[in-house]
PDB file of N, CA, C and O in Angstrom:
ATOM      1  N   MET A   1      10.594 -13.349  -4.699  1.00  0.00           N
ATOM      2  CA  MET A   1       9.269 -12.760  -4.625  1.00  0.00           C
ATOM      3  C   MET A   1       8.717 -12.954  -3.215  1.00  0.00           C
ATOM      4  O   MET A   1       8.790 -14.047  -2.654  1.00  0.00           O
ATOM      5  N   ILE A   2       8.169 -11.894  -2.656  1.00  0.00           N
ATOM      6  CA  ILE A   2       7.574 -11.940  -1.330  1.00  0.00           C
ATOM      7  C   ILE A   2       6.080 -12.176  -1.477  1.00  0.00           C
ATOM      8  O   ILE A   2       5.404 -11.473  -2.228  1.00  0.00           O
ATOM      9  N   ASP A   3       5.572 -13.161  -0.764  1.00  0.00           N
ATOM     10  CA  ASP A   3       4.142 -13.467  -0.765  1.00  0.00           C
ATOM     11  C   ASP A   3       3.565 -12.952   0.549  1.00  0.00           C
ATOM     12  O   ASP A   3       3.827 -13.519   1.610  1.00  0.00           O
ATOM     13  N   LEU A   4       2.779 -11.876   0.478  1.00  0.00           N
ATOM     14  CA  LEU A   4       2.242 -11.235   1.671  1.00  0.00           C
ATOM     15  C   LEU A   4       0.792 -11.616   1.909  1.00  0.00           C
ATOM     16  O   LEU A   4       0.015 -11.786   0.969  1.00  0.00           O
ATOM     17  N   THR A   5       0.438 -11.749   3.188  1.00  0.00           N
ATOM     18  CA  THR A   5      -0.972 -11.881   3.534  1.00  0.00           C
ATOM     19  C   THR A   5      -1.573 -10.478   3.569  1.00  0.00           C
ATOM     20  O   THR A   5      -0.849  -9.483   3.575  1.00  0.00           O
ATOM     21  N   CYS A   6      -2.879 -10.409   3.593  1.00  0.00           N
ATOM     22  CA  CYS A   6      -3.535  -9.109   3.653  1.00  0.00           C
ATOM     23  C   CYS A   6      -3.155  -8.372   4.943  1.00  0.00           C
ATOM     24  O   CYS A   6      -2.934  -7.161   4.915  1.00  0.00           O
ATOM     25  N   GLN A   7      -3.078  -9.070   6.045  1.00  0.00           N
ATOM     26  CA  GLN A   7      -2.708  -8.439   7.317  1.00  0.00           C
ATOM     27  C   GLN A   7      -1.282  -7.889   7.257  1.00  0.00           C
ATOM     28  O   GLN A   7      -1.027  -6.783   7.733  1.00  0.00           O
ATOM     29  N   GLU A   8      -0.360  -8.644   6.683  1.00  0.00           N
ATOM     30  CA  GLU A   8       1.018  -8.163   6.543  1.00  0.00           C
ATOM     31  C   GLU A   8       1.059  -6.918   5.658  1.00  0.00           C
ATOM     32  O   GLU A   8       1.780  -5.962   5.942  1.00  0.00           O
ATOM     33  N   LEU A   9       0.283  -6.948   4.595  1.00  0.00           N
ATOM     34  CA  LEU A   9       0.255  -5.810   3.682  1.00  0.00           C
ATOM     35  C   LEU A   9      -0.226  -4.553   4.393  1.00  0.00           C
ATOM     36  O   LEU A   9       0.391  -3.496   4.265  1.00  0.00           O
ATOM     37  N   VAL A  10      -1.311  -4.655   5.134  1.00  0.00           N
ATOM     38  CA  VAL A  10      -1.855  -3.491   5.831  1.00  0.00           C
ATOM     39  C   VAL A  10      -0.800  -2.886   6.761  1.00  0.00           C
ATOM     40  O   VAL A  10      -0.707  -1.664   6.884  1.00  0.00           O
ATOM     41  N   GLU A  11      -0.020  -3.725   7.405  1.00  0.00           N
ATOM     42  CA  GLU A  11       1.021  -3.242   8.311  1.00  0.00           C
ATOM     43  C   GLU A  11       2.149  -2.527   7.564  1.00  0.00           C
ATOM     44  O   GLU A  11       2.877  -1.735   8.164  1.00  0.00           O
ATOM     45  N   LEU A  12       2.302  -2.792   6.278  1.00  0.00           N
ATOM     46  CA  LEU A  12       3.374  -2.190   5.478  1.00  0.00           C
ATOM     47  C   LEU A  12       2.937  -0.971   4.667  1.00  0.00           C
ATOM     48  O   LEU A  12       3.787  -0.277   4.109  1.00  0.00           O
ATOM     49  N   LEU A  13       1.656  -0.696   4.589  1.00  0.00           N
ATOM     50  CA  LEU A  13       1.179   0.340   3.668  1.00  0.00           C
ATOM     51  C   LEU A  13       1.712   1.734   3.961  1.00  0.00           C
ATOM     52  O   LEU A  13       2.025   2.474   3.028  1.00  0.00           O
ATOM     53  N   THR A  14       1.822   2.110   5.213  1.00  0.00           N
ATOM     54  CA  THR A  14       2.344   3.439   5.522  1.00  0.00           C
ATOM     55  C   THR A  14       3.767   3.578   5.010  1.00  0.00           C
ATOM     56  O   THR A  14       4.112   4.575   4.376  1.00  0.00           O
ATOM     57  N   ASP A  15       4.595   2.573   5.288  1.00  0.00           N
ATOM     58  CA  ASP A  15       5.977   2.605   4.796  1.00  0.00           C
ATOM     59  C   ASP A  15       6.016   2.552   3.272  1.00  0.00           C
ATOM     60  O   ASP A  15       6.873   3.184   2.654  1.00  0.00           O
ATOM     61  N   TYR A  16       5.102   1.810   2.664  1.00  0.00           N
ATOM     62  CA  TYR A  16       5.027   1.735   1.207  1.00  0.00           C
ATOM     63  C   TYR A  16       4.737   3.110   0.615  1.00  0.00           C
ATOM     64  O   TYR A  16       5.406   3.549  -0.321  1.00  0.00           O
ATOM     65  N   LEU A  17       3.747   3.775   1.165  1.00  0.00           N
ATOM     66  CA  LEU A  17       3.365   5.094   0.660  1.00  0.00           C
ATOM     67  C   LEU A  17       4.434   6.142   0.934  1.00  0.00           C
ATOM     68  O   LEU A  17       4.549   7.118   0.192  1.00  0.00           O
ATOM     69  N   ASP A  18       5.213   5.953   1.985  1.00  0.00           N
ATOM     70  CA  ASP A  18       6.309   6.868   2.323  1.00  0.00           C
ATOM     71  C   ASP A  18       7.585   6.560   1.539  1.00  0.00           C
ATOM     72  O   ASP A  18       8.557   7.313   1.618  1.00  0.00           O
ATOM     73  N   GLY A  19       7.589   5.460   0.783  1.00  0.00           N
ATOM     74  CA  GLY A  19       8.779   5.075   0.034  1.00  0.00           C
ATOM     75  C   GLY A  19       9.891   4.541   0.915  1.00  0.00           C
ATOM     76  O   GLY A  19      11.070   4.660   0.583  1.00  0.00           O
ATOM     77  N   ALA A  20       9.508   3.945   2.055  1.00  0.00           N
ATOM     78  CA  ALA A  20      10.495   3.497   3.036  1.00  0.00           C
ATOM     79  C   ALA A  20      10.770   1.991   3.003  1.00  0.00           C
ATOM     80  O   ALA A  20      11.439   1.468   3.894  1.00  0.00           O
ATOM     81  N   LEU A  21      10.267   1.300   1.997  1.00  0.00           N
ATOM     82  CA  LEU A  21      10.487  -0.150   1.908  1.00  0.00           C
ATOM     83  C   LEU A  21      11.633  -0.468   0.961  1.00  0.00           C
ATOM     84  O   LEU A  21      11.921   0.286   0.031  1.00  0.00           O
ATOM     85  N   ASP A  22      12.284  -1.603   1.216  1.00  0.00           N
ATOM     86  CA  ASP A  22      13.294  -2.062   0.270  1.00  0.00           C
ATOM     87  C   ASP A  22      12.590  -2.515  -1.006  1.00  0.00           C
ATOM     88  O   ASP A  22      11.383  -2.754  -1.008  1.00  0.00           O
ATOM     89  N   ALA A  23      13.340  -2.628  -2.065  1.00  0.00           N
ATOM     90  CA  ALA A  23      12.772  -2.909  -3.392  1.00  0.00           C
ATOM     91  C   ALA A  23      11.956  -4.200  -3.429  1.00  0.00           C
ATOM     92  O   ALA A  23      10.896  -4.244  -4.053  1.00  0.00           O
ATOM     93  N   GLU A  24      12.438  -5.238  -2.772  1.00  0.00           N
ATOM     94  CA  GLU A  24      11.741  -6.522  -2.805  1.00  0.00           C
ATOM     95  C   GLU A  24      10.388  -6.442  -2.084  1.00  0.00           C
ATOM     96  O   GLU A  24       9.388  -6.960  -2.581  1.00  0.00           O
ATOM     97  N   THR A  25      10.361  -5.801  -0.929  1.00  0.00           N
ATOM     98  CA  THR A  25       9.119  -5.671  -0.175  1.00  0.00           C
ATOM     99  C   THR A  25       8.155  -4.739  -0.908  1.00  0.00           C
ATOM    100  O   THR A  25       6.952  -4.996  -0.962  1.00  0.00           O
ATOM    101  N   LYS A  26       8.685  -3.671  -1.463  1.00  0.00           N
ATOM    102  CA  LYS A  26       7.854  -2.744  -2.240  1.00  0.00           C
ATOM    103  C   LYS A  26       7.174  -3.483  -3.391  1.00  0.00           C
ATOM    104  O   LYS A  26       5.986  -3.280  -3.638  1.00  0.00           O
ATOM    105  N   GLN A  27       7.904  -4.322  -4.085  1.00  0.00           N
ATOM    106  CA  GLN A  27       7.335  -5.094  -5.191  1.00  0.00           C
ATOM    107  C   GLN A  27       6.311  -6.090  -4.678  1.00  0.00           C
ATOM    108  O   GLN A  27       5.292  -6.322  -5.329  1.00  0.00           O
ATOM    109  N   GLY A  28       6.569  -6.686  -3.512  1.00  0.00           N
ATOM    110  CA  GLY A  28       5.604  -7.607  -2.917  1.00  0.00           C
ATOM    111  C   GLY A  28       4.281  -6.924  -2.606  1.00  0.00           C
ATOM    112  O   GLY A  28       3.215  -7.500  -2.825  1.00  0.00           O
ATOM    113  N   VAL A  29       4.345  -5.700  -2.097  1.00  0.00           N
ATOM    114  CA  VAL A  29       3.133  -4.932  -1.823  1.00  0.00           C
ATOM    115  C   VAL A  29       2.401  -4.635  -3.136  1.00  0.00           C
ATOM    116  O   VAL A  29       1.191  -4.837  -3.231  1.00  0.00           O
ATOM    117  N   ALA A  30       3.122  -4.165  -4.133  1.00  0.00           N
ATOM    118  CA  ALA A  30       2.518  -3.849  -5.429  1.00  0.00           C
ATOM    119  C   ALA A  30       1.890  -5.090  -6.060  1.00  0.00           C
ATOM    120  O   ALA A  30       0.782  -5.021  -6.592  1.00  0.00           O
ATOM    121  N   ASP A  31       2.591  -6.221  -6.005  1.00  0.00           N
ATOM    122  CA  ASP A  31       2.064  -7.462  -6.580  1.00  0.00           C
ATOM    123  C   ASP A  31       0.789  -7.893  -5.871  1.00  0.00           C
ATOM    124  O   ASP A  31      -0.184  -8.279  -6.519  1.00  0.00           O
ATOM    125  N   HIS A  32       0.790  -7.829  -4.554  1.00  0.00           N
ATOM    126  CA  HIS A  32      -0.381  -8.234  -3.784  1.00  0.00           C
ATOM    127  C   HIS A  32      -1.575  -7.338  -4.122  1.00  0.00           C
ATOM    128  O   HIS A  32      -2.681  -7.830  -4.348  1.00  0.00           O
ATOM    129  N   CYS A  33      -1.350  -6.039  -4.154  1.00  0.00           N
ATOM    130  CA  CYS A  33      -2.442  -5.097  -4.441  1.00  0.00           C
ATOM    131  C   CYS A  33      -2.993  -5.280  -5.851  1.00  0.00           C
ATOM    132  O   CYS A  33      -4.173  -5.032  -6.096  1.00  0.00           O
ATOM    133  N   ALA A  34      -2.150  -5.710  -6.769  1.00  0.00           N
ATOM    134  CA  ALA A  34      -2.580  -5.909  -8.146  1.00  0.00           C
ATOM    135  C   ALA A  34      -3.552  -7.074  -8.293  1.00  0.00           C
ATOM    136  O   ALA A  34      -4.353  -7.097  -9.227  1.00  0.00           O
ATOM    137  N   ILE A  35      -3.491  -8.046  -7.376  1.00  0.00           N
ATOM    138  CA  ILE A  35      -4.343  -9.236  -7.519  1.00  0.00           C
ATOM    139  C   ILE A  35      -5.392  -9.377  -6.421  1.00  0.00           C
ATOM    140  O   ILE A  35      -6.297 -10.202  -6.543  1.00  0.00           O
ATOM    141  N   CYS A  36      -5.292  -8.596  -5.360  1.00  0.00           N
ATOM    142  CA  CYS A  36      -6.215  -8.734  -4.228  1.00  0.00           C
ATOM    143  C   CYS A  36      -7.377  -7.749  -4.376  1.00  0.00           C
ATOM    144  O   CYS A  36      -7.173  -6.538  -4.456  1.00  0.00           O
ATOM    145  N   GLY A  37      -8.572  -8.278  -4.411  1.00  0.00           N
ATOM    146  CA  GLY A  37      -9.760  -7.455  -4.573  1.00  0.00           C
ATOM    147  C   GLY A  37     -10.076  -6.571  -3.389  1.00  0.00           C
ATOM    148  O   GLY A  37     -10.890  -5.654  -3.509  1.00  0.00           O
ATOM    149  N   GLY A  38      -9.457  -6.819  -2.247  1.00  0.00           N
ATOM    150  CA  GLY A  38      -9.664  -5.983  -1.077  1.00  0.00           C
ATOM    151  C   GLY A  38      -8.546  -4.989  -0.859  1.00  0.00           C
ATOM    152  O   GLY A  38      -8.797  -3.825  -0.546  1.00  0.00           O
ATOM    153  N   CYS A  39      -7.320  -5.434  -1.020  1.00  0.00           N
ATOM    154  CA  CYS A  39      -6.164  -4.588  -0.709  1.00  0.00           C
ATOM    155  C   CYS A  39      -5.885  -3.541  -1.773  1.00  0.00           C
ATOM    156  O   CYS A  39      -5.468  -2.431  -1.443  1.00  0.00           O
ATOM    157  N   GLY A  40      -6.100  -3.859  -3.021  1.00  0.00           N
ATOM    158  CA  GLY A  40      -5.893  -2.874  -4.086  1.00  0.00           C
ATOM    159  C   GLY A  40      -6.775  -1.647  -3.891  1.00  0.00           C
ATOM    160  O   GLY A  40      -6.274  -0.522  -3.903  1.00  0.00           O
ATOM    161  N   PRO A  41      -8.092  -1.847  -3.709  1.00  0.00           N
ATOM    162  CA  PRO A  41      -8.962  -0.698  -3.457  1.00  0.00           C
ATOM    163  C   PRO A  41      -8.637   0.013  -2.134  1.00  0.00           C
ATOM    164  O   PRO A  41      -8.772   1.233  -2.037  1.00  0.00           O
ATOM    165  N   TYR A  42      -8.215  -0.740  -1.131  1.00  0.00           N
ATOM    166  CA  TYR A  42      -7.845  -0.132   0.153  1.00  0.00           C
ATOM    167  C   TYR A  42      -6.654   0.805  -0.030  1.00  0.00           C
ATOM    168  O   TYR A  42      -6.650   1.914   0.505  1.00  0.00           O
ATOM    169  N   LEU A  43      -5.657   0.371  -0.775  1.00  0.00           N
ATOM    170  CA  LEU A  43      -4.498   1.217  -1.048  1.00  0.00           C
ATOM    171  C   LEU A  43      -4.922   2.480  -1.795  1.00  0.00           C
ATOM    172  O   LEU A  43      -4.465   3.575  -1.464  1.00  0.00           O
ATOM    173  N   GLU A  44      -5.782   2.342  -2.788  1.00  0.00           N
ATOM    174  CA  GLU A  44      -6.248   3.514  -3.542  1.00  0.00           C
ATOM    175  C   GLU A  44      -7.032   4.458  -2.640  1.00  0.00           C
ATOM    176  O   GLU A  44      -6.908   5.677  -2.761  1.00  0.00           O
ATOM    177  N   GLN A  45      -7.822   3.914  -1.755  1.00  0.00           N
ATOM    178  CA  GLN A  45      -8.577   4.742  -0.811  1.00  0.00           C
ATOM    179  C   GLN A  45      -7.622   5.524   0.097  1.00  0.00           C
ATOM    180  O   GLN A  45      -7.853   6.703   0.364  1.00  0.00           O
ATOM    181  N   LEU A  46      -6.561   4.881   0.569  1.00  0.00           N
ATOM    182  CA  LEU A  46      -5.562   5.583   1.379  1.00  0.00           C
ATOM    183  C   LEU A  46      -4.893   6.697   0.587  1.00  0.00           C
ATOM    184  O   LEU A  46      -4.687   7.795   1.104  1.00  0.00           O
ATOM    185  N   ARG A  47      -4.557   6.419  -0.652  1.00  0.00           N
ATOM    186  CA  ARG A  47      -3.938   7.452  -1.502  1.00  0.00           C
ATOM    187  C   ARG A  47      -4.862   8.657  -1.673  1.00  0.00           C
ATOM    188  O   ARG A  47      -4.422   9.804  -1.587  1.00  0.00           O
ATOM    189  N   GLN A  48      -6.131   8.390  -1.914  1.00  0.00           N
ATOM    190  CA  GLN A  48      -7.091   9.478  -2.090  1.00  0.00           C
ATOM    191  C   GLN A  48      -7.269  10.266  -0.794  1.00  0.00           C
ATOM    192  O   GLN A  48      -7.373  11.492  -0.827  1.00  0.00           O
ATOM    193  N   THR A  49      -7.306   9.580   0.339  1.00  0.00           N
ATOM    194  CA  THR A  49      -7.440  10.241   1.630  1.00  0.00           C
ATOM    195  C   THR A  49      -6.252  11.147   1.891  1.00  0.00           C
ATOM    196  O   THR A  49      -6.428  12.279   2.340  1.00  0.00           O
ATOM    197  N   ILE A  50      -5.060  10.676   1.621  1.00  0.00           N
ATOM    198  CA  ILE A  50      -3.843  11.472   1.804  1.00  0.00           C
ATOM    199  C   ILE A  50      -3.878  12.692   0.901  1.00  0.00           C
ATOM    200  O   ILE A  50      -3.510  13.787   1.323  1.00  0.00           O
ATOM    201  N   ALA A  51      -4.315  12.515  -0.328  1.00  0.00           N
ATOM    202  CA  ALA A  51      -4.372  13.639  -1.277  1.00  0.00           C
ATOM    203  C   ALA A  51      -5.358  14.698  -0.798  1.00  0.00           C
ATOM    204  O   ALA A  51      -5.062  15.892  -0.861  1.00  0.00           O
ATOM    205  N   VAL A  52      -6.520  14.278  -0.322  1.00  0.00           N
ATOM    206  CA  VAL A  52      -7.518  15.231   0.165  1.00  0.00           C
ATOM    207  C   VAL A  52      -7.008  15.939   1.410  1.00  0.00           C
ATOM    208  O   VAL A  52      -7.124  17.159   1.525  1.00  0.00           O
ATOM    209  N   LEU A  53      -6.451  15.191   2.329  1.00  0.00           N
ATOM    210  CA  LEU A  53      -5.929  15.812   3.558  1.00  0.00           C
ATOM    211  C   LEU A  53      -4.791  16.765   3.262  1.00  0.00           C
ATOM    212  O   LEU A  53      -4.618  17.757   3.971  1.00  0.00           O
ATOM    213  N   GLY A  54      -4.019  16.488   2.242  1.00  0.00           N
ATOM    214  CA  GLY A  54      -2.917  17.354   1.868  1.00  0.00           C
ATOM    215  C   GLY A  54      -3.374  18.698   1.326  1.00  0.00           C
ATOM    216  O   GLY A  54      -2.602  19.657   1.306  1.00  0.00           O
ATOM    217  N   ARG A  55      -4.612  18.773   0.891  1.00  0.00           N
ATOM    218  CA  ARG A  55      -5.152  20.030   0.370  1.00  0.00           C
ATOM    219  C   ARG A  55      -5.806  20.886   1.451  1.00  0.00           C
ATOM    220  O   ARG A  55      -6.144  22.044   1.203  1.00  0.00           O
ATOM    221  N   LEU A  56      -5.986  20.332   2.639  1.00  0.00           N
ATOM    222  CA  LEU A  56      -6.609  21.092   3.733  1.00  0.00           C
ATOM    223  C   LEU A  56      -5.609  22.074   4.323  1.00  0.00           C
ATOM    224  O   LEU A  56      -4.401  21.836   4.331  1.00  0.00           O
ATOM    225  N   ARG A  57      -6.136  23.159   4.806  1.00  0.00           N
ATOM    226  CA  ARG A  57      -5.281  24.159   5.462  1.00  0.00           C
ATOM    227  C   ARG A  57      -5.094  23.817   6.903  1.00  0.00           C
ATOM    228  O   ARG A  57      -4.406  24.539   7.624  1.00  0.00           O
TER     229      ARG A  57
END
């Protein structure tokens, strides 16, 4: 199990969202976001931003 700090997580989020992380690191990001009151909402905000931008022409 990978124990990530919030700063480490932020540095990995782009690769996480792109599906470019190995399984262990991907799980570490998911685990951290599941318990962190700051990073979980931050990840969701990034997902929503990407979805909105993807709909722009």
